[in-house]
C-alpha positions as CSV (number, residue, x, y, z in Angstrom):
1,M,13.7,22.7,0.8
2,I,10.6,21.0,-0.4
3,C,9.6,19.6,3.0
4,P,11.4,20.2,6.3
5,A,12.9,17.2,8.3
6,S,11.4,18.0,11.7
7,R,8.0,17.4,13.0
8,A,7.6,21.1,14.2
9,A,8.6,22.7,11.0
10,T,6.4,20.3,9.1
11,L,3.5,21.3,11.3
12,G,4.3,24.8,10.5
13,Q,4.2,24.0,6.8
14,L,0.8,22.4,7.2
15,D,-0.4,25.4,9.0
16,G,0.8,27.6,6.1
17,F,-1.2,25.3,3.6
18,I,-4.5,25.0,5.5
19,P,-5.7,28.5,4.2
20,I,-5.5,27.4,0.6
21,A,-6.6,23.8,1.1
22,G,-10.0,24.6,-0.1
23,L,-8.5,25.5,-3.5
24,Y,-6.6,22.1,-3.8
25,A,-9.3,20.7,-6.0
26,R,-9.2,23.4,-8.5
27,D,-5.4,24.0,-8.6
28,R,-3.8,20.7,-7.6
29,N,-3.0,19.6,-11.2
30,H,-1.1,22.6,-12.3
31,V,2.7,22.2,-12.4
32,K,4.3,25.4,-11.2
33,P,7.8,26.3,-10.0
34,G,7.9,25.7,-6.3
35,H,4.6,24.0,-6.3
36,P,2.6,26.4,-4.4
37,S,-0.8,24.8,-5.0
38,V,0.0,21.6,-3.2
39,S,1.0,20.8,0.3
40,R,4.5,19.2,-0.3
41,L,4.0,17.3,2.8
42,A,4.6,13.8,1.4
43,P,7.9,13.3,2.6
44,A,6.7,14.0,6.1
45,I,3.6,11.7,5.9
46,R,5.7,9.0,4.3
47,H,8.1,8.7,7.2
48,R,5.4,9.7,9.7
49,L,6.7,12.8,11.0
50,I,3.0,13.6,10.9
51,T,0.2,11.2,10.3
52,E,-2.5,11.2,7.8
53,A,-5.0,11.5,10.6
54,E,-3.2,14.6,11.9
55,V,-3.2,16.4,8.6
56,V,-6.8,15.6,7.9
57,A,-7.9,16.7,11.4
58,A,-6.1,20.0,11.0
59,V,-7.7,20.7,7.7
60,L,-11.1,19.8,8.8
61,R,-10.8,22.3,11.9
62,V,-10.9,25.0,9.2
63,H,-12.7,23.6,6.1
64,S,-15.9,21.6,5.7
65,F,-15.4,18.1,4.4
66,G,-16.8,18.8,1.1
67,R,-14.6,21.6,0.5
68,V,-11.5,19.6,0.9
69,E,-12.7,16.0,0.2
70,K,-10.3,15.9,-2.8
71,F,-7.2,16.7,-0.7
72,I,-8.3,14.1,1.9
73,Q,-8.6,11.5,-0.8
74,E,-5.1,12.2,-2.0
75,V,-3.8,12.0,1.6
76,Y,-5.2,8.7,2.0
77,W,-4.1,7.2,-1.4
78,R,-0.8,6.4,0.2
79,R,-2.6,4.6,3.0
80,Y,-4.7,2.7,0.4
81,W,-1.5,1.5,-1.5
82,K,0.2,0.5,1.7
83,S,-2.7,-1.5,2.7
84,W,-3.2,-3.0,-0.7
85,L,0.5,-4.1,-0.9
86,A,0.4,-5.5,2.8
87,L,-2.4,-7.9,1.6
88,R,-0.3,-9.0,-1.3
89,P,3.4,-8.7,-0.2
90,E,4.4,-10.9,-3.1
91,V,4.0,-8.0,-5.6
92,W,6.9,-6.2,-3.7
93,S,9.2,-9.3,-3.6
94,D,8.6,-10.0,-7.4
95,Y,9.3,-6.4,-8.3
96,L,12.7,-6.8,-6.3
97,K,13.4,-10.2,-7.9
98,T,12.9,-8.8,-11.5
99,L,14.9,-5.6,-10.9
100,A,17.9,-7.7,-9.5
101,E,17.8,-9.8,-12.7
102,M,17.9,-6.7,-15.1
103,P,21.0,-6.1,-17.0
104,V,22.5,-2.6,-17.1
105,D,20.7,-0.6,-19.8
106,P,22.6,2.3,-21.3
107,H,19.2,4.0,-22.3
108,V,18.2,4.0,-18.7
109,Q,21.4,5.4,-17.7
110,R,21.2,8.1,-20.4
111,V,17.8,9.2,-19.0
112,E,19.0,9.1,-15.5
113,N,21.7,11.5,-16.6
114,S,19.4,13.8,-18.0
115,Q,20.3,13.0,-21.6
116,S,17.0,11.5,-22.8
117,G,17.0,14.0,-25.7
118,N,13.5,15.3,-24.5
119,A,13.6,18.7,-22.8
120,V,10.5,17.9,-20.8
121,I,11.9,14.5,-19.3
122,D,15.4,16.0,-18.6
123,H,13.8,19.1,-16.9
124,F,11.9,16.6,-14.5
125,V,15.0,14.5,-14.0
126,N,16.9,17.5,-12.9
127,E,14.3,18.6,-10.6
128,L,13.9,15.0,-9.2
129,V,17.7,14.6,-8.5
130,T,18.1,18.2,-7.3
131,T,15.1,18.5,-4.8
132,G,14.1,14.9,-4.1
133,Y,10.5,15.8,-5.3
134,L,8.3,16.0,-8.3
135,H,4.6,17.2,-8.7
136,N,2.2,14.3,-8.9
137,H,1.3,15.2,-12.5
138,A,5.0,15.3,-13.5
139,R,5.3,11.9,-12.0
140,M,2.6,10.4,-14.1
141,W,3.8,12.2,-17.3
142,F,7.4,10.9,-16.7
143,A,6.3,7.5,-16.0
144,A,4.0,7.2,-19.0
145,W,6.8,8.6,-21.3
146,W,9.2,6.0,-19.7
147,V,6.9,3.2,-20.2
148,H,4.9,3.9,-23.4
149,E,7.3,6.2,-25.2
150,A,10.7,5.1,-24.4
151,R,9.7,1.5,-24.0
152,L,11.8,1.0,-20.9
153,P,11.0,-1.5,-18.1
154,W,8.6,0.0,-15.5
155,Q,10.7,-1.6,-12.7
156,S,13.7,0.4,-13.5
157,G,11.8,3.6,-13.7
158,A,10.1,2.7,-10.3
159,A,13.7,2.1,-8.9
160,F,14.9,5.5,-10.0
161,F,12.0,7.2,-8.5
162,Y,12.5,5.1,-5.2
163,R,16.2,6.2,-5.1
164,H,15.8,9.8,-5.3
165,L,12.1,11.0,-4.0
166,L,12.1,12.0,-0.4
167,D,8.6,10.4,-0.2
168,G,9.9,7.3,-2.1
169,D,7.4,4.6,-0.8
170,P,7.7,0.8,-1.5
171,A,3.9,0.7,-1.9
172,S,2.7,3.9,-3.6
173,N,5.6,4.2,-5.7
174,T,5.8,0.6,-7.0
175,L,2.0,0.3,-7.5
176,S,1.7,3.7,-9.1
177,W,4.2,2.7,-11.7
178,R,2.3,-0.6,-12.2
179,W,-0.7,1.3,-12.7
180,V,0.7,3.4,-15.3
181,A,2.1,0.4,-17.1
182,G,-1.5,-1.2,-17.0
183,L,-0.5,-3.9,-14.5
184,Q,-2.3,-2.6,-11.4
185,T,-5.7,-2.2,-13.0
186,P,-6.1,-4.6,-15.9
187,G,-7.0,-3.0,-19.0
188,K,-6.0,0.4,-18.2
189,T,-2.9,2.1,-18.9
190,Y,-1.8,5.9,-18.4
191,L,-0.9,7.9,-21.4
192,A,0.6,11.4,-21.2
193,R,-0.8,13.7,-24.0
194,R,0.5,16.8,-25.3
195,G,-2.7,18.6,-24.6
196,N,-2.6,17.8,-20.8
197,L,0.8,19.0,-20.6
198,E,0.0,22.4,-22.3
199,K,-3.0,22.7,-20.0
200,Y,-1.3,22.3,-16.7
201,L,2.4,23.1,-17.2
202,A,3.1,26.7,-16.0
203,P,3.5,29.1,-19.0
204,E,7.2,29.9,-18.0
205,L,7.9,26.1,-18.0
206,L,5.8,25.3,-21.1
207,D,7.9,28.0,-23.0
208,S,11.3,26.7,-22.2
209,L,10.3,23.0,-22.7
210,S,8.2,23.3,-25.8
211,S,10.9,21.3,-27.9
212,G,9.9,18.1,-26.0
213,L,6.1,18.3,-26.4
214,A,6.2,16.5,-29.8
215,A,6.9,13.2,-28.1
216,F,3.6,13.4,-26.3
217,E,1.6,14.2,-29.5
218,H,0.5,10.7,-30.5
219,P,1.1,8.4,-27.5
220,Q,0.7,4.7,-28.2
221,A,0.3,2.4,-25.1
222,L,2.5,-0.5,-24.6
223,Q,0.2,-3.2,-23.7
224,P,1.4,-5.5,-21.0
225,A,1.5,-9.4,-21.4
226,P,-2.0,-10.9,-19.8
227,V,-2.6,-9.3,-16.6
228,F,-3.6,-11.4,-13.6
229,K,-4.8,-9.6,-10.5
230,P,-2.6,-10.7,-7.5
231,P,-4.6,-12.5,-4.9
232,V,-4.8,-11.5,-1.1
233,T,-2.3,-13.8,0.5
234,R,-1.9,-12.3,3.9
235,V,-5.0,-11.5,5.6
236,D,-3.4,-10.0,8.6
237,C,-0.2,-9.8,10.6
238,P,-0.3,-11.5,14.1
239,L,-1.2,-9.3,17.0
240,E,1.7,-8.9,19.4
241,T,1.7,-7.4,22.8
242,S,4.3,-6.3,25.3
243,I,3.5,-7.5,28.8
244,L,6.7,-6.9,30.7
245,T,7.2,-3.8,32.7
246,A,10.9,-4.0,33.0
247,G,13.8,-4.8,30.5
248,V,11.8,-3.4,27.6
249,G,13.4,-1.1,25.1
250,L,11.9,1.0,22.2
251,W,13.3,0.9,18.7
252,I,12.4,3.8,16.6
253,H,13.0,3.4,12.8
254,E,12.6,5.8,9.7
255,E,9.2,4.3,8.8
256,D,7.4,5.8,11.7
257,L,9.0,8.9,13.3
258,S,6.5,10.2,15.5
259,V,6.3,7.2,18.1
260,E,5.5,9.4,21.2
261,N,2.2,10.1,19.4
262,S,1.2,6.5,19.0
263,A,-0.2,3.9,21.6
264,L,3.5,3.1,22.7
265,G,3.7,6.9,23.8
266,Q,1.9,5.7,27.0
267,L,4.4,2.8,27.8
268,P,7.6,3.2,30.0
269,F,10.8,2.0,28.3
270,S,14.2,1.4,30.1
271,A,16.1,2.3,26.8
272,V,15.4,3.8,23.6
273,I,17.3,3.7,20.2
274,A,16.7,5.2,16.8
275,T,18.3,3.7,13.6
276,A,18.5,4.3,10.0
277,D,17.8,1.6,7.4
278,F,21.4,1.8,6.5
279,D,21.3,-1.4,4.4
280,T,18.5,-0.1,2.2
281,W,20.2,3.2,1.7
282,E,23.1,1.4,0.3
283,C,21.3,-1.2,-1.7
284,H,19.0,1.3,-3.6
285,R,21.9,3.8,-3.9
286,F,20.3,6.6,-2.1
287,P,21.8,10.0,-3.0
288,V,23.6,11.9,-0.2
289,A,20.8,14.7,-0.1
290,K,18.2,11.9,0.6
291,K,20.2,10.2,3.3
292,Q,20.9,13.8,4.9
293,W,17.1,14.3,5.0
294,I,16.3,11.0,6.5
295,A,19.1,11.3,9.0
296,A,18.0,14.9,10.1
297,A,14.4,13.4,10.6
298,L,15.6,10.6,12.6
299,Q,17.7,13.1,14.8
300,D,14.5,15.1,15.4
301,A,12.7,11.9,16.3
302,A,15.4,10.9,18.8
303,R,15.2,14.4,20.3
304,R,11.5,14.4,20.9
305,A,11.8,10.6,22.2
306,E,14.4,11.9,24.8
307,Q,12.2,14.7,25.8
308,H,9.0,12.3,26.1
309,W,10.6,9.4,27.9
310,Q,13.1,11.4,29.9
311,T,15.9,9.1,28.9
312,P,19.0,9.3,26.8
313,V,18.2,8.0,23.2
314,A,20.8,6.1,21.3
315,L,21.1,7.1,17.5
316,E,22.7,5.2,14.8
317,I,22.7,6.2,11.1
318,R,25.8,4.7,9.6
319,T,25.6,0.9,10.2
320,S,23.2,-1.9,9.8
321,H,20.3,-1.4,12.1
322,G,20.2,-5.3,12.7
323,E,23.6,-5.4,14.3
324,T,23.1,-2.2,16.2
325,V,19.8,-3.2,17.7
326,L,21.1,-6.4,18.8
327,R,24.3,-4.9,20.4
328,W,22.0,-2.1,22.1
329,A,19.6,-4.6,23.4
330,K,22.4,-6.7,24.8
331,S,24.2,-3.8,26.4
332,N,20.9,-2.7,28.2
333,N,20.0,-6.2,29.4
334,L,16.6,-6.2,27.5
335,Q,14.1,-8.9,27.4
336,Q,11.9,-7.3,24.7
337,V,12.6,-4.8,22.0
338,V,9.2,-3.0,20.9
339,A,8.7,-1.1,17.8
340,L,5.9,0.1,15.6
341,R,5.3,-2.4,12.6
342,P,7.0,-1.4,9.3
343,E,4.8,-1.8,6.3
344,V,5.7,-4.3,3.5
345,G,9.1,-2.9,2.2
346,A,12.8,-3.1,2.5
347,L,12.8,-2.6,6.3
348,N,10.1,-5.1,6.8
349,D,12.1,-7.5,4.7
350,S,15.2,-7.4,7.3
351,L,12.8,-8.3,10.4
352,P,13.0,-12.0,10.1
353,T,16.8,-11.8,10.5
354,L,16.6,-9.5,13.3
355,R,14.0,-11.3,15.1
356,A,16.1,-14.6,15.0
357,S,19.2,-12.8,16.1
358,L,17.5,-11.2,19.1
359,A,15.9,-14.5,19.8
360,Q,19.3,-16.3,20.0
361,A,20.3,-13.8,22.6
362,G,17.0,-14.5,24.6
363,I,15.3,-11.1,23.4
364,H,11.8,-11.0,22.1
365,L,10.9,-8.6,19.3
366,V,7.4,-7.1,19.7
367,L,5.8,-5.3,16.6
368,I,2.7,-3.1,17.3
369,D,0.4,-1.8,14.8
370,R,-1.1,1.8,15.2
371,P,-4.7,1.2,15.8
372,E,-6.0,3.3,13.1
373,D,-4.2,1.4,10.4
374,L,-5.7,-2.0,11.3
375,P,-9.2,-1.6,10.0
376,I,-8.1,0.4,6.9
377,R,-5.7,-2.3,6.0
378,Q,-8.6,-4.9,5.7
379,W,-10.6,-2.5,3.4
380,A,-8.0,-2.6,0.5
381,T,-9.1,-5.9,-1.0
382,G,-10.4,-4.1,-4.0
383,G,-10.1,-0.7,-5.8
384,F,-9.7,2.6,-4.1
385,F,-13.2,3.8,-4.2
386,P,-14.8,1.0,-2.2
387,F,-11.9,1.6,0.3
388,W,-12.7,5.4,0.2
389,E,-16.4,5.1,0.7
390,R,-15.7,3.0,4.0
391,L,-13.1,5.4,5.0
392,R,-14.9,8.6,4.4
393,K,-18.0,7.4,6.5
394,T,-15.5,7.3,9.6
395,L,-14.4,11.2,8.6
396,V,-17.7,12.7,7.8
397,T,-19.8,13.9,10.8
398,P,-23.6,13.1,10.5
399,M,-24.3,16.7,10.1
400,E,-22.4,16.8,6.9
401,K,-24.4,14.9,4.2
402,V,-21.6,15.0,1.5
403,P,-22.7,13.2,-1.9
404,S,-20.7,10.2,-2.9
405,K,-18.2,10.7,-5.7
406,A,-17.5,7.7,-7.8
407,E,-15.5,9.4,-10.6
408,Q,-11.9,8.2,-11.2
409,L,-9.1,10.4,-9.5
410,W,-7.0,12.1,-12.1
411,I,-3.9,11.9,-9.9
412,E,-2.9,8.4,-8.4
413,F,0.6,9.2,-7.3
414,P,1.2,10.0,-3.6
415,L,0.2,13.5,-2.2
């Protein structure tokens, strides 16, 4: 398995990566079987079995900041994308609207069935579908081929990745595909070139996939229509607090699976529930393997919550969370349901309906942000590097005078 579905095993995988974290900047672009040069922690970070801050703190206990800065940058690309989309939620809703209006495309279906006619692309499709993972570089090559060579809609490619990637994220996945297509950064597209594949594909992969390299020989960018930068439309979410001491229940969802390690870990709850976003699983046609991984991660979160709060935890992974949370809240005579706030995405889209149904029953839904996310969100008004410069000042100790690095990152997909 690329990444385990429990917090304890994920922390073990992080411990195993730390000794080689200092080599990440040198080795990270190389696509090798098993991906030994990268952490493979993206699924755990995406669902917050572990947090970005935990990963960075663990690495910095062993390595100097300058030694692992590139790795830390990659960890926080996901948080940047989430923050960027949180300020511009219409980008997500526009993507979903366009996707829903697209007719079935036989060409897209052939590619998704490993029948593209290109050995490189078919190999990556097989790996994605089989493991739920692709190396960052492979994601970029695949997306560039999809958009600029096959001339397929970027939205359908993003949907394919979101469906299968264990770390499929509404923000990083959608915005990275927009970047490849030339929509995220006006005037910039990403092209996969044969020389780049030959440089970074492992020799054993290169030999077996050589017949597909011709398609990357002379890439021609598909220029998008005039691109307009999406404006910031949501400065911040309203701050909510729980002031009751009784009749308060905790709702754990798959967007954040280490609630006991958040500010909510200090609060008492009379009831706790963990639910899957079953409607999203069905709507986006998640494969069985992905659903099983998320379900296992939810079960692990429920076990930890039960130990932490010393109370039985209800777990539901087979029905709509809206109906389940409402029924659970009523049966426990709750006045409030408290949860960590999901970022922009499918689960967040369902919250107005859930809030309304709870309110009809006299129950208030309270959404709490992790304190570490709030300042970061406000720094994503522009590009990554202004965001990074502000963030790095919070990570580097005064004794470490690390020079600023303004060069463009090569990899812009999630860690």
